[in-house]
C-alpha positions in Angstrom: 12.4 19.0 -0.2 9.6 17.4 1.8 9.5 15.4 5.0 9.0 12.3 2.9 12.3 12.6 1.1 13.6 9.3 2.4 10.4 7.5 1.2 10.8 9.2 -2.2 14.4 8.1 -2.4 13.5 4.5 -1.5 10.9 4.4 -4.2 13.5 5.1 -6.8 15.8 2.5 -8.4 19.0 2.4 -6.4 21.0 3.7 -9.4 18.9 6.9 -9.4 19.0 7.7 -5.7 22.4 9.4 -5.5 21.4 12.0 -8.2 18.0 12.5 -6.5 19.7 13.1 -3.1 22.2 15.5 -4.7 19.4 17.4 -6.4 17.5 17.7 -3.1 20.6 18.9 -1.1 21.6 21.3 -3.9 18.0 22.7 -3.9 18.3 23.5 -0.1 21.6 25.3 -0.7 20.2 27.2 -3.7 17.3 28.3 -1.5 19.7 29.5 1.3 21.6 31.5 -1.3 18.4 32.9 -2.8 19.3 31.5 -6.2 16.8 31.1 -9.0 15.9 27.5 -9.8 17.8 27.6 -13.2 21.0 29.0 -11.7 23.8 26.5 -11.5 25.3 25.8 -8.0 28.9 24.7 -8.1 28.8 21.4 -6.3 32.6 21.2 -5.7 33.0 24.7 -4.3 33.3 25.1 -0.5 30.2 26.6 1.3 32.1 29.6 2.6 33.5 30.3 -0.9 30.0 30.4 -2.2 29.3 33.2 0.3 27.4 31.2 2.9 27.8 32.1 6.6 27.9 29.7 9.5 24.3 30.7 10.4 23.1 30.0 6.8 24.9 26.6 6.8 23.3 25.8 10.2 19.9 26.6 8.8 20.5 24.4 5.8 21.6 21.6 8.2 18.4 21.9 10.2 16.2 21.9 7.1 18.0 18.8 5.7 17.7 17.0 9.1 13.9 17.7 9.0 13.5 16.6 5.4 15.6 13.5 5.8 14.4 12.7 9.3 18.0 12.3 10.5 20.8 14.0 12.4 23.6 15.5 10.5 26.9 16.0 12.2 28.0 19.6 12.5 31.5 18.2 12.1 30.6 16.9 8.6 29.9 20.4 7.4 33.5 21.4 8.1 35.1 18.1 7.0 32.9 17.9 3.9 32.5 21.5 2.9 31.0 21.1 -0.5 27.6 19.9 -1.7 29.1 16.9 -3.4 31.1 16.0 -0.2 28.0 16.5 2.0 26.0 14.2 -0.3 28.7 11.5 0.0 28.7 11.8 3.8 24.9 11.5 3.8 25.0 8.4 1.6 27.8 6.6 3.6 27.1 7.7 7.2 23.6 8.9 7.6 21.2 7.3 5.1 22.7 3.8 5.2 19.2 2.2 4.8 18.8 4.1 1.5 22.4 3.7 0.3 23.7 0.4 1.8 26.5 0.0 -0.7 27.9 3.5 0.0 28.1 2.6 3.7 30.0 -0.6 3.1 32.5 1.3 0.9 34.1 3.2 3.7 37.9 3.1 4.0 39.5 1.3 7.0 40.5 4.7 8.4 36.9 6.0 8.2 35.5 2.8 9.7 38.1 3.0 12.6 36.8 6.4 13.9 35.0 5.7 17.2 31.5 7.0 17.9 32.8 8.7 21.0 35.5 10.6 19.0 32.8 11.8 16.5 30.5 12.8 19.4 33.4 14.7 21.1 34.2 16.7 17.9 30.5 17.3 17.3 30.1 18.7 20.8 33.1 21.0 20.4 31.8 22.3 17.1 28.4 22.9 18.6 30.0 24.9 21.4 31.8 27.0 18.8 28.6 27.6 17.0 27.0 28.9 20.2 29.9 31.2 21.0 
């Protein structure tokens, strides 16, 4: 994944962007798990069940943030603990300029969570990571 991932996604037709993002995110997790390129990564299996540690997940988070030029909530990694769930979060909450229809498809409950509540949970999770 390169630092120009967002530009590459925007250059694709909108219908191809979700698969391209999923492939890019899966590639980061494959690299963290030292998997060969041809090995299949179960997209619906929780990170910890795949054998990833908190430290490895944090490394993947940082690499994704750099590649996508965005900030990814630490809370999202626990609330969306699979590659497929993380991709859905990125599409609906983080990369809204790349996936505007995913952002507008949020449920009323998701839309009702305040930014301060999300920030509080993120701060608490970051404190846990540091401990």
